[in-house]
N, C-alpha and C positions, 0 to 999 in steps of 0.2 A: 737475284734480281738486280737490273742496272741501277746505277746512282740516280741517272736523270729520271727514273720513272716516279711519278707521284700518283697516287691512287685518288681516284674522283671523288669528290665531295658527296655527301649523304643526299639523296634526292629528297626534295622538299614534298610533303603530303599535309593533307587537312588543311587547316586554317592558314597556315603559313604559305601555303600555294594559292590558296583562293582569295587571300586579302593582302593588301600592300599599304604601307603608310603613305602620308602625303609627301614627305621628303623623297621617298624612293619614288613615287610616281612622278615629281616634277624632274628628278634625275633620269628618269626612265624616258620621258618624252623630250627632254632637253629644251625645257621652257622655263621662263621666270615664273615666280609664285602668282604674280597680277595675272599673267596670260593664263595660267592654269586655273585659276578662278573663274576667268572671263569664259573660258572654254567650256567649264563645268556648267556655268550658269546657263549659257547658250544651248547646251546639248542635254540640260535635265539630269546630269549626274550629280548624286549627292552622296555624302558620307555614309558608311556603314557602321553597324555596332555588332562585331561579331562576338560568340559566346565566349571563346577563348582568344584573348588579345595577346598575341606572340610577343610583341614588342614592348608591352606595358600598357598601363591604362592611360597615360599622359599623351598618347600618340592619336591622331586622326587616321582611320582606316577608310579605304576604298575597295570595292571588288576589283578583281583583276579583268574581268570580262568588261567593266566599264573603262578601264584604262586602255585595254586593246581597242575599245569602241572609239575613244577619243584619239587614239594613234593614227587611225587611218580616216580620219576628219579632213576633208580639203580646206576648212578654215583654217587648220594647224598651219599648213604651208602659206596660207595669206599672211598669218600673223608673223612668221619667220620672214617673209618678204618685207614686211612692214618696219621691223626691226632692223634689217640690213639698211633699208631706205633712211632710217632715222640716223644710223651711223654714218651714212654717206652724207647726209645733209650737215650733220655736226660736224665732220671732218672739213668740208668744204667752208664751212663758217669759221672754223679754228685756223685755216689757212687762208682766210680773208679773200677768198675767190668768189666774188659776189656773183659773176655771171653764172657759174656752175650751180651755186646755191639756188639761185632764181629758177634756172632750168629745172632742177631736181623738185623744186616746190610746185611747179606746174605739172609735174608726173608722179603725184603722190598716188599711191595703190590705194584703191578702195576695195571694200566688199560688201555684200548684202546678206540678209538673213532669211530671204524668201524659200530657200530649199530647206532650212532648219524648220520653218513653220509647217512646209508640207509634211517633212518628216515625222514632226513630233504630233501633228494633227491631221492624221490621213483623213478623218471626216469632219463635218462641220460642227457636228454635234460634240465633238471632243473639244473644240475651241471653245465651244459655249459653256462647257462644263469647267474650264479653266480661267473663265473671264473674270472672276471676282477680284483677285489681287490685281490683275490688270488694269482694270476700271478704277480701283482704289489708288494704285500708283499714279496712273495718268491724270486723274483730278487732283491729287495732291501737289504734283509738279505744276499743273496748270495754275495753281494759287500761290506758288512760292516765287519770290523775287530772283531774279538774275544776279548771281554771285561769281564774280571772276575767280576768286582764290579757291572756290570750291568747285570750279569747272562747270559751273550751271550756267549756261549760255542762254541768251535770249532767244535765239531761234528755236531751241529744243522747248522752252517755255511756251512760245507761240504754237508750235506744232502740237503740244500735248493740249493746249486749249481749243485748238481747231477740232482734233480728236474727239475731245470730250463733248463739244458742242454738236459735232455730227452725230454722236451716239444718242445724245439726248432730243436731238430733232427727230430721229427715227423713232425712239420710243413714245415721242409726243404724238407723232403723226399716226403711228398704228395703235395707240391707246394700249400699251403693254404694261404700263406701270401698276403695280399691285399695292404696295406698302410704302409708307414713307414715317419715318420716326426722327424727331430732333433729340439729340443727345449733347452731351458736354464736348465730346469729341468732334462732332459735325452731324451731318444729317444722312440717314441711312435710307437707302433707296432699294426696293427689290421689284424687279420686272419679271414678266414670264415671257421669253422668247423660244418660239417653235419647242414648247412644252418643257423647257429647261428654266429653272429658277435662279436668276442672276442677282446677286446682292452686292452693292458696293457702298462706299462711305464717301462724302463729300465734304471738305472742310468747311468752315464757316468764312464767310467773306469779311475777313479780319487781317490785320498785319500779322504775318506768320513769324514767329520766333524760331530761328536756326538753331539748334542745339549743338555743341561742340563735341559729344562723345557718339556722334552717329558718323559711320563710315559712308560718305556720299559716293565713293567711287564704286562700290559695290552695288548702290542704290542707282546709280546711273547706268550700270551694266545691266541691272534687271530693266530699268526703264527702257534701255535701246531695244530689248527683245520685245517687251510690252508694246512699244509703239508699232512696230511691224506686225504683230499680232493683232491689235486693234484695227490697224489699217487694213488688214486682209478681212476682218469681220465687217466692218463697215461698208467694204466694197460688196461682199455678198448680200449683205442686208438690203442696201440701196437698189442692187440688181434685183431683189425679190419684189421689190414694189415698183419695177420698172423706171429707175431713176439712174443716170449716169452718174459716176463716181470718180474723181472728186467733183464737188458742186463748184460752179463758177463764182468766184467772189466779186462784188462790185467794189472798185477801188474807193469810190466816194464814200460809200456806206462804211468800209472798213476803215477809213481814215477818220470818219465822224464818231465811231464807237470806241469810245476809251477802255470800257470794261466788257465788252461783249462784242464777239465777231459778227458783222453783218453777213449773214448767209443769204443768197438769194435763190428764188425759185428757178427750177431748170427740169421742166417736165414736158418738153416737147416730144408728142407720140411719134411723130414722123422719123426723129433721128436717134431713137433710143439705141438702136443696134448698129447704126452706120456711123462711122467716124467722120466728123465734120472737119473742113478744113477752115483755115484762118479767117477767111472772108465770112463764112457762115457763121462762125463763131463771133465774130465782131458785130454781125448783123442781129443774132439773138441777144446779146449783151445789150446793144442799144434798145432793142424792144423791151427787155427787162426794166432797163433804167427808166423808160418813159412810164411803166406801168406801176413802178415802186416810188415811193416819196424819196427825194434825196438825200434826206437826213434821218432814215429809219433804222435805229440801232437794234430794234426787236426783229430783224428780217429772219432770225433764226426760226421761228415757228412757221413762217411763210416759205421755208425751204421746200418742203414736200407737200405743199397745200394743193389741192385739187388734183390729186394724183389717185386713180382708179387702183382699188386694191382688189384683185380677184380672188383671194382667198377669203372665205366666209369667217365671220367672227363668231367665236363660241359666247355661250352666255356670259361667262364673266367679263369678256371685252365689251360686250353690248352693255352691260351695267355700267362699266367705268366710262364708256363713251357718253352715256346719257346722264351722269351724275350731275354735272355742272351745265347741261344743256339749256340753252336760252337764258344762262345767267351771265352777267357782266360785271367785270370786276374792276377796280381802281386802286392802284398800289400807291401809298404814301411814299415819300423820299426815304423814310427812316427804316422801311421794312427790307428784307432780302429780296430783291426784285428777281434775280436770276432763278432761284430755287422757286419762288412762287409762280413765275412765268412759266416754268417747266411743268410744275405740278398741276396747275389750274387747266392749262391747255391740254394735257394729257387725259383729262377728265371732263373734256368738251366744253369749257368754259371760254370766254372771250375777256381779253386782259388790256388794259391800257395802264399808264404810269405818268408820274409827275416829272416831266423833262421834254429834251427835244426829240422829235421822232416819234411821239406817241399817238396811237392810231386816232384818238379822240380826246377832248379835253376833260378837266374834271365837272365842268358845268353841264355835261350831257345828261339828259334826263332819263336815258336807258340804263343807267348805272344801277345795280341791285345791291352790291356790297362794295363798300370802300374799306379796305384793309390798311389800318393804321396802327402806331404803336406809341402815340403820344397823347397824354390826358387831355391836352387842351387843342382845339382846333379853331383855325380863324373864322371858318365859315361851315356851316353844318346845312345839308340838304334833308329836309323832311322824308323825301322819297326813298331813301336809302338807308341800309344798317351800317354803323362804323363798328367794326369788329377787329379782333386782335388776329395775329397770324396764325395762332395755334388752332383756330376754329377750321381753317382749310385743311390741315393736317388730319384732325380728328374726323372730319366729315369723310375724307377719302379712306380712311381705316374702317370706318363704320358702314360706308357705302349709302349713307343717307344724309340728308341735309339735317342738321342738328339744329335745335332752338339756339337763337343767338343772344338770349338774355344773359346766359353766365359767360359769354365772351365779349361784353361791351368794353368800350375804352374806359378805363380805371376800375375795373372789377378785378378782383382775386380769381385767377383761372383756375377751372377744375383740374385735377391731376391728368398729365399728359400720358396715356397708356400707351405701352408698347405693343404693336401688332405681331412681334416676333414671340411674344410669350404666350404660352397656352395655360389659361388661369385653371382650367379644370385639372390639368397634369399637374400643375404646382400644388394645387390643394387649397388655394386662396383666391377668391374672386373679390376684387376690390368693389366697393359701392357704387362708384361710377360706371363700372363696367355693367352692373346690374341695371343701371338707369339706361344706359345705350341699348342693352339687351332689350329692354321693355320697349323703347322707341323703335328698334329694328322689327319687332313683332307687331307692333302698331302700324308700321308702314307696309308691312306685308299682310295686315289684317288677319293676324293669327291669334290664337289664345295661348297663354302661358299657362303651365301646369300649377295646380293648387298645391299648398303645403301638404306633403305626404303623398302627393300623386308622383307619377312617373313622365318623364317626357316622352316616352314610346307610346303612351296613351293618346297624345295629342300631335302626333304626326300628321294626322288629318282629321281636324276637329269637326269639319263640317260633315265628313262622313261618319264620325263618331255620332254626332248629334241626329243624322238621319237614321242610323242604326237604332238608337233608342226610340226614336218616334215610331219605327217600323215595328220593334219588338212590342211597345206598348200598345199598338193597334192590334198586333196578331193576338196579344193576350187577351184584349177585351172582347175580339171575335170569338176566341176559344172559350171565354166565360160565357158569352151568350148563347153559344151552342149547346155548352154543356146544361145551362140552365133551361133551354128548350127542350132537350133530351129528357131532363129531370122532369118536367111537366107532363111531357108525353108518357113517361112511365108511370106517373102518377094517376093521370087519367085511365091508362090502362088498367092498374089495379083496382080503381074506382068502378069500373064497368065490370070487371070480373068479380068483384065483392057483391054487386048487385045482382048479377045473374045468378050467382050462388044463394041469394036470399030471396030469388023469384021475382024481384022488382024490375019494372020497365024502366028503361032509360028516358029522360024527358028529351023531347025532340029539340028543344030549343037550347039544349046544354051543349056547348062546344069548347074548344080548348081556351078560348079567351076568358070563359068563365072560370075555368080551373086555375087559370093563370092570376085571375084577380084575387081568387080565394087564397091561392099560395102567397100571393103579396100581403093579403091582409093577415094570413096567419103567421108570416115570417117576422121574426124578432130583430133582423138586421137593420142597422141604420145606414144611412148614406155615407158616413164616415167610414164605417166598417167595410162598406163596399169598395171606397177608394183605397183604403189600406190593402185590401185583398188584391186589388189590381197592381198596386205597387209592388207587393210582396212577388206576384207572380212574374211582374216585369224584372224584378231582381234576380229571381231564380233563373230566368233565361239569359241573363247578362254573364259575361266571363268575370274571373275573380278580380282581374284588373280593373274592368269597367264598374265592378259592384264597388270596390275599395275608393275609385274616383267618385262614384256617385253618393258613397256615403259621407267622404270629405265634404262635398258640395252642400249637402244637407246640413252637416255640422256647422259650416260656416254660415248659411242661411239662418240657422237656428242662433248663433252668436250674435248676428247682426239684428235679428228681431229682438233678442233679449237686450242689446244695447240701446236700441230705439225705446223699447218698453221703459228701460230704466231713466233714460233721458226725459221721458214724458213724465214719469212720476217724479222726477226731481223738479221739473217745471210746476207741476201741480201743487208741490209741497212749498216751492217758493212764493207761488201766488197766495196760498193760504197764510203762509207767515207774513206776507205784506199786508194782506187784509186785517189779521189779528193786531198788527203793529200800528196801522192806521187807526183802528177801532179804539 
């Protein structure tokens, strides 16, 4: 064997060939760790947990197919180009070549994530299923302040706020909101878009505290992907209701709205599919500015107003649309205006607020409810109810207009129940949930089951009552028929007996006389007849209906006994008073 010959190493098999550590992957792709993280986030590649960890338990493993998938990504070449560009700029600045540095800054390479969105979500329904984290992240950054040291720029905050308000405008216009719950973390919302339930969390409108133990670079990388995804989703949703996207923003309204983007209506049916030139766009914008007030910060909800929706609404959407129909609300300065504006309009209500640009003033006589959170008010109107904000959220979760007595200003509020919890599955039903259940049944004109009964027996209470009446009628008819046949049989036996005795039957003797004789001879009382009819009716009932009927009779007996006991006590009290007076 020659000296220069070296035998080949052992071929890798099993987990050693299928999995690779993170350091090996970074070395294999020839990129930095930060670029590798960004690439994994954009492509949706996550670490794996193999059964047998060849390099030890303290390493992070990736599947080799995922690394090969990243190797052929065009975005990887763009990242390498950007790194080379940064080196050129740094070199020009270090050599104090300002002209070259300025020329390089104007030719900065850019990239888009459009192809990655189409690659990861080939169907629109796939994007809706993955929209929960996207909406939560976008709403979170929309409420954060701009911080330069964390590279959180103001432009990105404005973009997140615009995307979140566009999403809320679509949900409000199409009445797709289903649930809302106020928690310590924020406000949870759930909407149903094209059959998919989308749940997201919106932080409270308070000053946000920026923790130091959070890696904002990774969050900003996720946010970069989520911004592109939500933009595509909003584009598709707005086109589904025949609106152009992005909507035109009125500069004057935008400048006057400090905490809310002023989004204007743009629903010209003639130019929905044809691109308009600059002159036509300016003309339409001027027309919209004439139609809208100059200082309307609530133009968010007018964005998609008066747009025809060709899709037929389902039953739940119709119920949500008409919950606050013909109801007018006025919001105080101390309540969260943006969330209440979103929720009330999503369920068909009309909203105004205390401030510039409000649709109507506080003195409007059409206002039904004024939502406040202060115990004292400078002026009160008798024609409206002053309630706390929780009443709105409890109403939309219960799908009924709840009584306002427990939600008045200054009163201790009832428990705010979560609509995301199934009380029956948990095995505990709160007392206030039972109260809401009874109110819902009263609103639907239903009958709740008696103690000891089952809910299946009351799925159709009116049909059950009709069946009971029919069974009782049929039992009475059968009893009368049976009694008539018995009378005829008795008459026949009497006639046969007379013939055998050689006696002639009286000509004026008929079945009515026999019936009268039988009634005279019978010993049955009317109470006994009623009891027999009830027994026959119970025999014809099913087992469940019989148990329900017995439970109803027991409750009636208890009520009657209680009434008799009360009457007896009253009589005894009267006697005692007379004795003491004597």
